[in-house]
N, C-alpha and C positions, 0 to 999 in steps of 0.2 A: 577688145582683147588685147590690141596693142597697148593701150592705156594702162592695163593691168600689169603687162610685162615690163613696161617703162618705169612704173610706180616701184614694182619689186626690185628692179636694177637700181633705182636711185636710193632705195632703202639700203640695199647691200652696199652700195657705194659709200652711203653715209656711215653705215656701220664699220666698214673697212676704214674709213678716214678717223673715225673716233677711237679705233683700236691702235691705228699708227700714232694719233695724237697722244694717248695715253702712254704708249710705250716709249715715245720720244720724251715726254715729259718726266718719266720715271728714270730714264737714262740720264737726263741732265742732272736729276737730283742725286745721282750715284757718282758723280764726277768729284775727284779729290778736291779739297779746297785749294784756292789760290794762295800761293806762297808770297807774302810780302816781304820786302827787304826792310831791315832795320836801319833806322837813321840815328847814329849816334854823334853828339857833338862833344868833342873833347875839351872838357874845361880844364884849364891851367890855374893852379893857386897863384895869386898875385903876390909876388915877393919883390915888388919894387918895379916890374916891368910897366905897370900902368901908374902914372904920377899920382892918381886919385888913391889916397889911403883908405877910403870908404870901400873901394872895390876888392871883394874877397876872391872872386874867381872870375876868369874870362874865357871867352873861346871866340876864335874867328870862323866865319862861315862863309859860304859862297856870296852871300848877298849883305854882309855887314858883320857886326860884332854883336856878341851877347855878353853882357856883364851882370854879375850877382854881387850885390852889395852886403855889407855885414849884418844888415838886418833881413835879408833874405829876399829882398825885392829884385826883381829881374828886369833889365833895361835891354832892348834889342835895338840896335842902331842900324839902319840901312845905309 
């Protein structure tokens, strides 16, 4: 008789755990999406600031410089 009561209790505990897990999983799915910051690189047109005339635009970043030549190629210098 004790075995039957224990089995019934463990089934109830399993069912409760499954319900709580399902409720938690559905709550996680309802959270609003995480907002991500936009990173913008302010490019400046080269009007003689850079000695190389092939550089059309450039930008200074925290870790180096980004240069765009007249052919559209991008060069990132660290």
